[in-house]
mmCIF file as gemmi writes it, N, C-alpha and C atoms, coordinates in Angstrom:
data_model
loop_
_atom_site.group_PDB
_atom_site.id
_atom_site.type_symbol
_atom_site.label_atom_id
_atom_site.label_alt_id
_atom_site.label_comp_id
_atom_site.label_asym_id
_atom_site.label_entity_id
_atom_site.label_seq_id
_atom_site.pdbx_PDB_ins_code
_atom_site.Cartn_x
_atom_site.Cartn_y
_atom_site.Cartn_z
_atom_site.occupancy
_atom_site.B_iso_or_equiv
_atom_site.pdbx_formal_charge
_atom_site.auth_seq_id
_atom_site.auth_asym_id
_atom_site.pdbx_PDB_model_num
ATOM 1 N N . MET Axp A 1 ? 27.557 -13.411 -2.96 1 0 ? 1 A 1
ATOM 2 C CA . MET Axp A 1 ? 26.173 -13.768 -3.19 1 0 ? 1 A 1
ATOM 3 C C . MET Axp A 1 ? 25.854 -15.021 -2.355 1 0 ? 1 A 1
ATOM 4 N N . ASP Axp A 2 ? 24.775 -14.937 -1.581 1 0 ? 2 A 1
ATOM 5 C CA . ASP Axp A 2 ? 24.409 -16.093 -0.765 1 0 ? 2 A 1
ATOM 6 C C . ASP Axp A 2 ? 23.592 -17.099 -1.575 1 0 ? 2 A 1
ATOM 7 N N . ASP Axp A 3 ? 23.278 -18.21 -0.941 1 0 ? 3 A 1
ATOM 8 C CA . ASP Axp A 3 ? 22.564 -19.287 -1.635 1 0 ? 3 A 1
ATOM 9 C C . ASP Axp A 3 ? 21.196 -18.842 -2.141 1 0 ? 3 A 1
ATOM 10 N N . PHE Axp A 4 ? 20.474 -18.055 -1.323 1 0 ? 4 A 1
ATOM 11 C CA . PHE Axp A 4 ? 19.152 -17.61 -1.749 1 0 ? 4 A 1
ATOM 12 C C . PHE Axp A 4 ? 19.242 -16.715 -2.973 1 0 ? 4 A 1
ATOM 13 N N . GLU Axp A 5 ? 20.179 -15.77 -2.98 1 0 ? 5 A 1
ATOM 14 C CA . GLU Axp A 5 ? 20.334 -14.873 -4.128 1 0 ? 5 A 1
ATOM 15 C C . GLU Axp A 5 ? 20.675 -15.658 -5.384 1 0 ? 5 A 1
ATOM 16 N N . ALA Axp A 6 ? 21.539 -16.652 -5.251 1 0 ? 6 A 1
ATOM 17 C CA . ALA Axp A 6 ? 21.899 -17.484 -6.405 1 0 ? 6 A 1
ATOM 18 C C . ALA Axp A 6 ? 20.668 -18.25 -6.898 1 0 ? 6 A 1
ATOM 19 N N . PHE Axp A 7 ? 19.917 -18.81 -5.963 1 0 ? 7 A 1
ATOM 20 C CA . PHE Axp A 7 ? 18.7 -19.536 -6.329 1 0 ? 7 A 1
ATOM 21 C C . PHE Axp A 7 ? 17.705 -18.6 -7.003 1 0 ? 7 A 1
ATOM 22 N N . LEU Axp A 8 ? 17.506 -17.42 -6.413 1 0 ? 8 A 1
ATOM 23 C CA . LEU Axp A 8 ? 16.549 -16.461 -6.968 1 0 ? 8 A 1
ATOM 24 C C . LEU Axp A 8 ? 16.97 -16.024 -8.367 1 0 ? 8 A 1
ATOM 25 N N . ASN Axp A 9 ? 18.223 -15.702 -8.546 1 0 ? 9 A 1
ATOM 26 C CA . ASN Axp A 9 ? 18.705 -15.296 -9.87 1 0 ? 9 A 1
ATOM 27 C C . ASN Axp A 9 ? 18.467 -16.397 -10.902 1 0 ? 9 A 1
ATOM 28 N N . ASP Axp A 10 ? 18.649 -17.635 -10.482 1 0 ? 10 A 1
ATOM 29 C CA . ASP Axp A 10 ? 18.398 -18.761 -11.379 1 0 ? 10 A 1
ATOM 30 C C . ASP Axp A 10 ? 16.91 -18.844 -11.719 1 0 ? 10 A 1
ATOM 31 N N . GLN Axp A 11 ? 16.054 -18.713 -10.717 1 0 ? 11 A 1
ATOM 32 C CA . GLN Axp A 11 ? 14.61 -18.79 -10.928 1 0 ? 11 A 1
ATOM 33 C C . GLN Axp A 11 ? 14.101 -17.638 -11.791 1 0 ? 11 A 1
ATOM 34 N N . LEU Axp A 12 ? 14.699 -16.473 -11.654 1 0 ? 12 A 1
ATOM 35 C CA . LEU Axp A 12 ? 14.253 -15.303 -12.414 1 0 ? 12 A 1
ATOM 36 C C . LEU Axp A 12 ? 14.52 -15.437 -13.912 1 0 ? 12 A 1
ATOM 37 N N . GLN Axp A 13 ? 15.266 -16.443 -14.295 1 0 ? 13 A 1
ATOM 38 C CA . GLN Axp A 13 ? 15.484 -16.695 -15.717 1 0 ? 13 A 1
ATOM 39 C C . GLN Axp A 13 ? 14.238 -17.31 -16.365 1 0 ? 13 A 1
ATOM 40 N N . ASP Axp A 14 ? 13.389 -17.9 -15.539 1 0 ? 14 A 1
ATOM 41 C CA . ASP Axp A 14 ? 12.126 -18.477 -16.018 1 0 ? 14 A 1
ATOM 42 C C . ASP Axp A 14 ? 11.12 -17.338 -16.171 1 0 ? 14 A 1
ATOM 43 N N . PRO Axp A 15 ? 10.638 -17.06 -17.4 1 0 ? 15 A 1
ATOM 44 C CA . PRO Axp A 15 ? 9.731 -15.926 -17.627 1 0 ? 15 A 1
ATOM 45 C C . PRO Axp A 15 ? 8.46 -15.967 -16.776 1 0 ? 15 A 1
ATOM 46 N N . GLU Axp A 16 ? 7.896 -17.149 -16.563 1 0 ? 16 A 1
ATOM 47 C CA . GLU Axp A 16 ? 6.677 -17.247 -15.753 1 0 ? 16 A 1
ATOM 48 C C . GLU Axp A 16 ? 6.964 -16.9 -14.294 1 0 ? 16 A 1
ATOM 49 N N . PHE Axp A 17 ? 8.056 -17.41 -13.757 1 0 ? 17 A 1
ATOM 50 C CA . PHE Axp A 17 ? 8.443 -17.087 -12.38 1 0 ? 17 A 1
ATOM 51 C C . PHE Axp A 17 ? 8.711 -15.596 -12.242 1 0 ? 17 A 1
ATOM 52 N N . LYS Axp A 18 ? 9.437 -15.025 -13.207 1 0 ? 18 A 1
ATOM 53 C CA . LYS Axp A 18 ? 9.762 -13.604 -13.151 1 0 ? 18 A 1
ATOM 54 C C . LYS Axp A 18 ? 8.501 -12.75 -13.178 1 0 ? 18 A 1
ATOM 55 N N . ARG Axp A 19 ? 7.531 -13.124 -13.977 1 0 ? 19 A 1
ATOM 56 C CA . ARG Axp A 19 ? 6.267 -12.394 -14.063 1 0 ? 19 A 1
ATOM 57 C C . ARG Axp A 19 ? 5.565 -12.397 -12.697 1 0 ? 19 A 1
ATOM 58 N N . GLU Axp A 20 ? 5.52 -13.559 -12.051 1 0 ? 20 A 1
ATOM 59 C CA . GLU Axp A 20 ? 4.895 -13.668 -10.722 1 0 ? 20 A 1
ATOM 60 C C . GLU Axp A 20 ? 5.687 -12.887 -9.678 1 0 ? 20 A 1
ATOM 61 N N . TRP Axp A 21 ? 6.996 -12.98 -9.75 1 0 ? 21 A 1
ATOM 62 C CA . TRP Axp A 21 ? 7.86 -12.25 -8.811 1 0 ? 21 A 1
ATOM 63 C C . TRP Axp A 21 ? 7.635 -10.75 -8.951 1 0 ? 21 A 1
ATOM 64 N N . ASP Axp A 22 ? 7.636 -10.266 -10.173 1 0 ? 22 A 1
ATOM 65 C CA . ASP Axp A 22 ? 7.433 -8.838 -10.414 1 0 ? 22 A 1
ATOM 66 C C . ASP Axp A 22 ? 6.052 -8.384 -9.949 1 0 ? 22 A 1
ATOM 67 N N . ALA Axp A 23 ? 5.044 -9.213 -10.134 1 0 ? 23 A 1
ATOM 68 C CA . ALA Axp A 23 ? 3.686 -8.867 -9.722 1 0 ? 23 A 1
ATOM 69 C C . ALA Axp A 23 ? 3.58 -8.735 -8.21 1 0 ? 23 A 1
ATOM 70 N N . SER Axp A 24 ? 4.321 -9.525 -7.472 1 0 ? 24 A 1
ATOM 71 C CA . SER Axp A 24 ? 4.254 -9.467 -6.007 1 0 ? 24 A 1
ATOM 72 C C . SER Axp A 24 ? 5.18 -8.401 -5.425 1 0 ? 24 A 1
ATOM 73 N N . GLN Axp A 25 ? 6.069 -7.858 -6.217 1 0 ? 25 A 1
ATOM 74 C CA . GLN Axp A 25 ? 7.039 -6.896 -5.712 1 0 ? 25 A 1
ATOM 75 C C . GLN Axp A 25 ? 6.376 -5.631 -5.183 1 0 ? 25 A 1
ATOM 76 N N . LEU Axp A 26 ? 5.346 -5.135 -5.84 1 0 ? 26 A 1
ATOM 77 C CA . LEU Axp A 26 ? 4.652 -3.936 -5.381 1 0 ? 26 A 1
ATOM 78 C C . LEU Axp A 26 ? 4.054 -4.147 -3.992 1 0 ? 26 A 1
ATOM 79 N N . GLU Axp A 27 ? 3.413 -5.278 -3.785 1 0 ? 27 A 1
ATOM 80 C CA . GLU Axp A 27 ? 2.832 -5.575 -2.471 1 0 ? 27 A 1
ATOM 81 C C . GLU Axp A 27 ? 3.917 -5.623 -1.397 1 0 ? 27 A 1
ATOM 82 N N . PHE Axp A 28 ? 5.036 -6.245 -1.707 1 0 ? 28 A 1
ATOM 83 C CA . PHE Axp A 28 ? 6.151 -6.318 -0.759 1 0 ? 28 A 1
ATOM 84 C C . PHE Axp A 28 ? 6.674 -4.918 -0.448 1 0 ? 28 A 1
ATOM 85 N N . ASP Axp A 29 ? 6.833 -4.091 -1.469 1 0 ? 29 A 1
ATOM 86 C CA . ASP Axp A 29 ? 7.339 -2.727 -1.275 1 0 ? 29 A 1
ATOM 87 C C . ASP Axp A 29 ? 6.403 -1.903 -0.391 1 0 ? 29 A 1
ATOM 88 N N . ILE Axp A 30 ? 5.098 -2.024 -0.62 1 0 ? 30 A 1
ATOM 89 C CA . ILE Axp A 30 ? 4.127 -1.284 0.191 1 0 ? 30 A 1
ATOM 90 C C . ILE Axp A 30 ? 4.206 -1.734 1.642 1 0 ? 30 A 1
ATOM 91 N N . THR Axp A 31 ? 4.268 -3.034 1.848 1 0 ? 31 A 1
ATOM 92 C CA . THR Axp A 31 ? 4.371 -3.574 3.204 1 0 ? 31 A 1
ATOM 93 C C . THR Axp A 31 ? 5.617 -3.034 3.902 1 0 ? 31 A 1
ATOM 94 N N . GLU Axp A 32 ? 6.738 -3.068 3.227 1 0 ? 32 A 1
ATOM 95 C CA . GLU Axp A 32 ? 7.99 -2.576 3.81 1 0 ? 32 A 1
ATOM 96 C C . GLU Axp A 32 ? 7.906 -1.087 4.144 1 0 ? 32 A 1
ATOM 97 N N . LEU Axp A 33 ? 7.311 -0.3 3.251 1 0 ? 33 A 1
ATOM 98 C CA . LEU Axp A 33 ? 7.165 1.135 3.503 1 0 ? 33 A 1
ATOM 99 C C . LEU Axp A 33 ? 6.287 1.412 4.718 1 0 ? 33 A 1
ATOM 100 N N . LEU Axp A 34 ? 5.189 0.683 4.843 1 0 ? 34 A 1
ATOM 101 C CA . LEU Axp A 34 ? 4.288 0.883 5.979 1 0 ? 34 A 1
ATOM 102 C C . LEU Axp A 34 ? 4.976 0.54 7.294 1 0 ? 34 A 1
ATOM 103 N N . ILE Axp A 35 ? 5.639 -0.592 7.33 1 0 ? 35 A 1
ATOM 104 C CA . ILE Axp A 35 ? 6.313 -1.01 8.558 1 0 ? 35 A 1
ATOM 105 C C . ILE Axp A 35 ? 7.403 -0.017 8.938 1 0 ? 35 A 1
ATOM 106 N N . SER Axp A 36 ? 8.228 0.365 7.987 1 0 ? 36 A 1
ATOM 107 C CA . SER Axp A 36 ? 9.338 1.271 8.316 1 0 ? 36 A 1
ATOM 108 C C . SER Axp A 36 ? 8.833 2.651 8.712 1 0 ? 36 A 1
ATOM 109 N N . ALA Axp A 37 ? 7.772 3.151 8.069 1 0 ? 37 A 1
ATOM 110 C CA . ALA Axp A 37 ? 7.227 4.464 8.435 1 0 ? 37 A 1
ATOM 111 C C . ALA Axp A 37 ? 6.67 4.439 9.856 1 0 ? 37 A 1
ATOM 112 N N . ARG Axp A 38 ? 5.994 3.361 10.21 1 0 ? 38 A 1
ATOM 113 C CA . ARG Axp A 38 ? 5.437 3.246 11.561 1 0 ? 38 A 1
ATOM 114 C C . ARG Axp A 38 ? 6.551 3.119 12.589 1 0 ? 38 A 1
ATOM 115 N N . GLN Axp A 39 ? 7.547 2.315 12.304 1 0 ? 39 A 1
ATOM 116 C CA . GLN Axp A 39 ? 8.642 2.114 13.247 1 0 ? 39 A 1
ATOM 117 C C . GLN Axp A 39 ? 9.505 3.362 13.403 1 0 ? 39 A 1
ATOM 118 N N . GLU Axp A 40 ? 9.666 4.133 12.327 1 0 ? 40 A 1
ATOM 119 C CA . GLU Axp A 40 ? 10.427 5.387 12.416 1 0 ? 40 A 1
ATOM 120 C C . GLU Axp A 40 ? 9.806 6.346 13.428 1 0 ? 40 A 1
ATOM 121 N N . GLN Axp A 41 ? 8.485 6.277 13.549 1 0 ? 41 A 1
ATOM 122 C CA . GLN Axp A 41 ? 7.782 7.157 14.475 1 0 ? 41 A 1
ATOM 123 C C . GLN Axp A 41 ? 7.634 6.532 15.857 1 0 ? 41 A 1
ATOM 124 N N . HIS Axp A 42 ? 8.157 5.335 16.021 1 0 ? 42 A 1
ATOM 125 C CA . HIS Axp A 42 ? 8.133 4.629 17.303 1 0 ? 42 A 1
ATOM 126 C C . HIS Axp A 42 ? 6.711 4.495 17.843 1 0 ? 42 A 1
ATOM 127 N N . ILE Axp A 43 ? 5.786 4.124 16.952 1 0 ? 43 A 1
ATOM 128 C CA . ILE Axp A 43 ? 4.415 3.89 17.386 1 0 ? 43 A 1
ATOM 129 C C . ILE Axp A 43 ? 4.031 2.442 17.103 1 0 ? 43 A 1
ATOM 130 N N . THR Axp A 44 ? 3.161 1.939 17.927 1 0 ? 44 A 1
ATOM 131 C CA . THR Axp A 44 ? 2.705 0.568 17.781 1 0 ? 44 A 1
ATOM 132 C C . THR Axp A 44 ? 1.547 0.515 16.781 1 0 ? 44 A 1
ATOM 133 N N . GLN Axp A 45 ? 1.208 -0.694 16.386 1 0 ? 45 A 1
ATOM 134 C CA . GLN Axp A 45 ? 0.037 -0.862 15.531 1 0 ? 45 A 1
ATOM 135 C C . GLN Axp A 45 ? -1.209 -0.366 16.255 1 0 ? 45 A 1
ATOM 136 N N . LYS Axp A 46 ? -1.277 -0.602 17.557 1 0 ? 46 A 1
ATOM 137 C CA . LYS Axp A 46 ? -2.429 -0.159 18.34 1 0 ? 46 A 1
ATOM 138 C C . LYS Axp A 46 ? -2.547 1.361 18.313 1 0 ? 46 A 1
ATOM 139 N N . GLU Axp A 47 ? -1.424 2.053 18.445 1 0 ? 47 A 1
ATOM 140 C CA . GLU Axp A 47 ? -1.443 3.52 18.399 1 0 ? 47 A 1
ATOM 141 C C . GLU Axp A 47 ? -1.839 4.017 17.009 1 0 ? 47 A 1
ATOM 142 N N . LEU Axp A 48 ? -1.328 3.361 15.966 1 0 ? 48 A 1
ATOM 143 C CA . LEU Axp A 48 ? -1.693 3.745 14.605 1 0 ? 48 A 1
ATOM 144 C C . LEU Axp A 48 ? -3.173 3.466 14.356 1 0 ? 48 A 1
ATOM 145 N N . ALA Axp A 49 ? -3.667 2.387 14.902 1 0 ? 49 A 1
ATOM 146 C CA . ALA Axp A 49 ? -5.09 2.067 14.765 1 0 ? 49 A 1
ATOM 147 C C . ALA Axp A 49 ? -5.947 3.182 15.357 1 0 ? 49 A 1
ATOM 148 N N . ALA Axp A 50 ? -5.547 3.694 16.509 1 0 ? 50 A 1
ATOM 149 C CA . ALA Axp A 50 ? -6.302 4.778 17.153 1 0 ? 50 A 1
ATOM 150 C C . ALA Axp A 50 ? -6.281 6.046 16.3 1 0 ? 50 A 1
ATOM 151 N N . LYS Axp A 51 ? -5.174 6.286 15.61 1 0 ? 51 A 1
ATOM 152 C CA . LYS Axp A 51 ? -5.051 7.482 14.783 1 0 ? 51 A 1
ATOM 153 C C . LYS Axp A 51 ? -5.794 7.368 13.455 1 0 ? 51 A 1
ATOM 154 N N . THR Axp A 52 ? -5.989 6.147 12.985 1 0 ? 52 A 1
ATOM 155 C CA . THR Axp A 52 ? -6.558 5.951 11.643 1 0 ? 52 A 1
ATOM 156 C C . THR Axp A 52 ? -7.997 5.452 11.641 1 0 ? 52 A 1
ATOM 157 N N . GLY Axp A 53 ? -8.413 4.855 12.738 1 0 ? 53 A 1
ATOM 158 C CA . GLY Axp A 53 ? -9.733 4.225 12.75 1 0 ? 53 A 1
ATOM 159 C C . GLY Axp A 53 ? -9.732 2.852 12.104 1 0 ? 53 A 1
ATOM 160 N N . ILE Axp A 54 ? -8.551 2.353 11.787 1 0 ? 54 A 1
ATOM 161 C CA . ILE Axp A 54 ? -8.403 1.014 11.211 1 0 ? 54 A 1
ATOM 162 C C . ILE Axp A 54 ? -8.077 0.067 12.357 1 0 ? 54 A 1
ATOM 163 N N . ARG Axp A 55 ? -8.754 -1.05 12.425 1 0 ? 55 A 1
ATOM 164 C CA . ARG Axp A 55 ? -8.505 -1.982 13.519 1 0 ? 55 A 1
ATOM 165 C C . ARG Axp A 55 ? -7.053 -2.452 13.516 1 0 ? 55 A 1
ATOM 166 N N . GLN Axp A 56 ? -6.521 -2.637 14.712 1 0 ? 56 A 1
ATOM 167 C CA . GLN Axp A 56 ? -5.138 -3.097 14.85 1 0 ? 56 A 1
ATOM 168 C C . GLN Axp A 56 ? -4.947 -4.432 14.154 1 0 ? 56 A 1
ATOM 169 N N . SER Axp A 57 ? -5.935 -5.301 14.233 1 0 ? 57 A 1
ATOM 170 C CA . SER Axp A 57 ? -5.817 -6.609 13.593 1 0 ? 57 A 1
ATOM 171 C C . SER Axp A 57 ? -5.701 -6.471 12.074 1 0 ? 57 A 1
ATOM 172 N N . ASN Axp A 58 ? -6.381 -5.486 11.517 1 0 ? 58 A 1
ATOM 173 C CA . ASN Axp A 58 ? -6.274 -5.257 10.07 1 0 ? 58 A 1
ATOM 174 C C . ASN Axp A 58 ? -4.906 -4.686 9.712 1 0 ? 58 A 1
ATOM 175 N N . LEU Axp A 59 ? -4.383 -3.784 10.546 1 0 ? 59 A 1
ATOM 176 C CA . LEU Axp A 59 ? -3.027 -3.265 10.304 1 0 ? 59 A 1
ATOM 177 C C . LEU Axp A 59 ? -2.013 -4.406 10.356 1 0 ? 59 A 1
ATOM 178 N N . SER Axp A 60 ? -2.197 -5.312 11.293 1 0 ? 60 A 1
ATOM 179 C CA . SER Axp A 60 ? -1.307 -6.457 11.403 1 0 ? 60 A 1
ATOM 180 C C . SER Axp A 60 ? -1.368 -7.322 10.144 1 0 ? 60 A 1
ATOM 181 N N . ARG Axp A 61 ? -2.564 -7.572 9.655 1 0 ? 61 A 1
ATOM 182 C CA . ARG Axp A 61 ? -2.72 -8.37 8.433 1 0 ? 61 A 1
ATOM 183 C C . ARG Axp A 61 ? -2.061 -7.69 7.243 1 0 ? 61 A 1
ATOM 184 N N . ILE Axp A 62 ? -2.184 -6.371 7.165 1 0 ? 62 A 1
ATOM 185 C CA . ILE Axp A 62 ? -1.542 -5.624 6.075 1 0 ? 62 A 1
ATOM 186 C C . ILE Axp A 62 ? -0.028 -5.763 6.181 1 0 ? 62 A 1
ATOM 187 N N . GLU Axp A 63 ? 0.507 -5.57 7.396 1 0 ? 63 A 1
ATOM 188 C CA . GLU Axp A 63 ? 1.963 -5.637 7.578 1 0 ? 63 A 1
ATOM 189 C C . GLU Axp A 63 ? 2.509 -7.042 7.35 1 0 ? 63 A 1
ATOM 190 N N . ARG Axp A 64 ? 1.712 -8.061 7.561 1 0 ? 64 A 1
ATOM 191 C CA . ARG Axp A 64 ? 2.155 -9.438 7.314 1 0 ? 64 A 1
ATOM 192 C C . ARG Axp A 64 ? 1.945 -9.85 5.863 1 0 ? 64 A 1
ATOM 193 N N . GLY Axp A 65 ? 1.341 -8.968 5.068 1 0 ? 65 A 1
ATOM 194 C CA . GLY Axp A 65 ? 1.109 -9.275 3.662 1 0 ? 65 A 1
ATOM 195 C C . GLY Axp A 65 ? -0.066 -10.208 3.452 1 0 ? 65 A 1
ATOM 196 N N . GLN Axp A 66 ? -0.949 -10.311 4.427 1 0 ? 66 A 1
ATOM 197 C CA . GLN Axp A 66 ? -2.088 -11.209 4.308 1 0 ? 66 A 1
ATOM 198 C C . GLN Axp A 66 ? -3.302 -10.554 3.664 1 0 ? 66 A 1
ATOM 199 N N . CYS Axp A 67 ? -3.272 -9.245 3.519 1 0 ? 67 A 1
ATOM 200 C CA . CYS Axp A 67 ? -4.338 -8.566 2.785 1 0 ? 67 A 1
ATOM 201 C C . CYS Axp A 67 ? -3.743 -7.363 2.069 1 0 ? 67 A 1
ATOM 202 N N . LYS Axp A 68 ? -4.422 -6.962 1.024 1 0 ? 68 A 1
ATOM 203 C CA . LYS Axp A 68 ? -3.957 -5.841 0.212 1 0 ? 68 A 1
ATOM 204 C C . LYS Axp A 68 ? -4.795 -4.611 0.559 1 0 ? 68 A 1
ATOM 205 N N . PRO Axp A 69 ? -4.153 -3.563 1.053 1 0 ? 69 A 1
ATOM 206 C CA . PRO Axp A 69 ? -4.924 -2.359 1.374 1 0 ? 69 A 1
ATOM 207 C C . PRO Axp A 69 ? -5.355 -1.625 0.105 1 0 ? 69 A 1
ATOM 208 N N . ASP Axp A 70 ? -6.574 -1.088 0.122 1 0 ? 70 A 1
ATOM 209 C CA . ASP Axp A 70 ? -7.004 -0.277 -1.018 1 0 ? 70 A 1
ATOM 210 C C . ASP Axp A 70 ? -6.464 1.146 -0.837 1 0 ? 70 A 1
ATOM 211 N N . LEU Axp A 71 ? -6.708 1.985 -1.817 1 0 ? 71 A 1
ATOM 212 C CA . LEU Axp A 71 ? -6.156 3.342 -1.769 1 0 ? 71 A 1
ATOM 213 C C . LEU Axp A 71 ? -6.711 4.15 -0.602 1 0 ? 71 A 1
ATOM 214 N N . THR Axp A 72 ? -7.968 3.951 -0.271 1 0 ? 72 A 1
ATOM 215 C CA . THR Axp A 72 ? -8.559 4.669 0.86 1 0 ? 72 A 1
ATOM 216 C C . THR Axp A 72 ? -7.858 4.284 2.157 1 0 ? 72 A 1
ATOM 217 N N . THR Axp A 73 ? -7.589 3.012 2.333 1 0 ? 73 A 1
ATOM 218 C CA . THR Axp A 73 ? -6.886 2.546 3.528 1 0 ? 73 A 1
ATOM 219 C C . THR Axp A 73 ? -5.467 3.088 3.571 1 0 ? 73 A 1
ATOM 220 N N . LEU Axp A 74 ? -4.783 3.068 2.441 1 0 ? 74 A 1
ATOM 221 C CA . LEU Axp A 74 ? -3.421 3.62 2.386 1 0 ? 74 A 1
ATOM 222 C C . LEU Axp A 74 ? -3.431 5.109 2.732 1 0 ? 74 A 1
ATOM 223 N N . GLN Axp A 75 ? -4.442 5.819 2.259 1 0 ? 75 A 1
ATOM 224 C CA . GLN Axp A 75 ? -4.556 7.251 2.564 1 0 ? 75 A 1
ATOM 225 C C . GLN Axp A 75 ? -4.755 7.464 4.06 1 0 ? 75 A 1
ATOM 226 N N . LYS Axp A 76 ? -5.617 6.674 4.693 1 0 ? 76 A 1
ATOM 227 C CA . LYS Axp A 76 ? -5.843 6.782 6.133 1 0 ? 76 A 1
ATOM 228 C C . LYS Axp A 76 ? -4.556 6.511 6.912 1 0 ? 76 A 1
ATOM 229 N N . ILE Axp A 77 ? -3.817 5.511 6.48 1 0 ? 77 A 1
ATOM 230 C CA . ILE Axp A 77 ? -2.559 5.177 7.147 1 0 ? 77 A 1
ATOM 231 C C . ILE Axp A 77 ? -1.559 6.327 6.983 1 0 ? 77 A 1
ATOM 232 N N . ALA Axp A 78 ? -1.462 6.858 5.776 1 0 ? 78 A 1
ATOM 233 C CA . ALA Axp A 78 ? -0.548 7.978 5.53 1 0 ? 78 A 1
ATOM 234 C C . ALA Axp A 78 ? -0.885 9.156 6.438 1 0 ? 78 A 1
ATOM 235 N N . ILE Axp A 79 ? -2.159 9.509 6.522 1 0 ? 79 A 1
ATOM 236 C CA . ILE Axp A 79 ? -2.575 10.625 7.377 1 0 ? 79 A 1
ATOM 237 C C . ILE Axp A 79 ? -2.265 10.309 8.84 1 0 ? 79 A 1
ATOM 238 N N . GLY Axp A 80 ? -2.537 9.092 9.263 1 0 ? 80 A 1
ATOM 239 C CA . GLY Axp A 80 ? -2.242 8.684 10.631 1 0 ? 80 A 1
ATOM 240 C C . GLY Axp A 80 ? -0.768 8.761 10.967 1 0 ? 80 A 1
ATOM 241 N N . LEU Axp A 81 ? 0.069 8.61 9.959 1 0 ? 81 A 1
ATOM 242 C CA . LEU Axp A 81 ? 1.519 8.705 10.143 1 0 ? 81 A 1
ATOM 243 C C . LEU Axp A 81 ? 2.039 10.123 9.926 1 0 ? 81 A 1
ATOM 244 N N . GLY Axp A 82 ? 1.114 11.039 9.637 1 0 ? 82 A 1
ATOM 245 C CA . GLY Axp A 82 ? 1.527 12.416 9.38 1 0 ? 82 A 1
ATOM 246 C C . GLY Axp A 82 ? 2.216 12.57 8.041 1 0 ? 82 A 1
ATOM 247 N N . LYS Axp A 83 ? 1.879 11.701 7.123 1 0 ? 83 A 1
ATOM 248 C CA . LYS Axp A 83 ? 2.506 11.717 5.804 1 0 ? 83 A 1
ATOM 249 C C . LYS Axp A 83 ? 1.449 11.926 4.734 1 0 ? 83 A 1
ATOM 250 N N . ARG Axp A 84 ? 1.916 12.039 3.515 1 0 ? 84 A 1
ATOM 251 C CA . ARG Axp A 84 ? 1.044 12.211 2.359 1 0 ? 84 A 1
ATOM 252 C C . ARG Axp A 84 ? 1.265 11.04 1.426 1 0 ? 84 A 1
ATOM 253 N N . LEU Axp A 85 ? 0.173 10.458 0.957 1 0 ? 85 A 1
ATOM 254 C CA . LEU Axp A 85 ? 0.273 9.345 0.009 1 0 ? 85 A 1
ATOM 255 C C . LEU Axp A 85 ? 0.565 9.916 -1.376 1 0 ? 85 A 1
ATOM 256 N N . GLN Axp A 86 ? 1.573 9.375 -2.027 1 0 ? 86 A 1
ATOM 257 C CA . GLN Axp A 86 ? 1.934 9.805 -3.371 1 0 ? 86 A 1
ATOM 258 C C . GLN Axp A 86 ? 2.161 8.579 -4.228 1 0 ? 86 A 1
ATOM 259 N N . ILE Axp A 87 ? 1.522 8.557 -5.38 1 0 ? 87 A 1
ATOM 260 C CA . ILE Axp A 87 ? 1.673 7.436 -6.301 1 0 ? 87 A 1
ATOM 261 C C . ILE Axp A 87 ? 2.279 7.974 -7.591 1 0 ? 87 A 1
ATOM 262 N N . GLN Axp A 88 ? 3.297 7.275 -8.088 1 0 ? 88 A 1
ATOM 263 C CA . GLN Axp A 88 ? 3.975 7.737 -9.299 1 0 ? 88 A 1
ATOM 264 C C . GLN Axp A 88 ? 4.169 6.58 -10.269 1 0 ? 88 A 1
ATOM 265 N N . PHE Axp A 89 ? 4.161 6.901 -11.529 1 0 ? 89 A 1
ATOM 266 C CA . PHE Axp A 89 ? 4.615 5.975 -12.556 1 0 ? 89 A 1
ATOM 267 C C . PHE Axp A 89 ? 6.049 6.368 -12.858 1 0 ? 89 A 1
ATOM 268 N N . ILE Axp A 90 ? 6.957 5.404 -12.705 1 0 ? 90 A 1
ATOM 269 C CA . ILE Axp A 90 ? 8.376 5.715 -12.967 1 0 ? 90 A 1
ATOM 270 C C . ILE Axp A 90 ? 8.939 4.738 -13.962 1 0 ? 90 A 1
């Protein structure tokens, strides 16, 4: 276990910190999925922008976690990647 993991595990014992961490986890997961799906297809943000009609600058902001995409935007991105958006409660 590295220093960050040890620090994080310690911080996660604080209920308020854990609540905030858990709340941000979904946004992080979505960002990671978008980046990896785009990179798997070897396309740039500019190419994805052309396929989706979403400005490249907005795709960049989404991938950097600076804005939260709504469901319509996620659907456009999924279609642009040749994928289907699926949401599940697990």
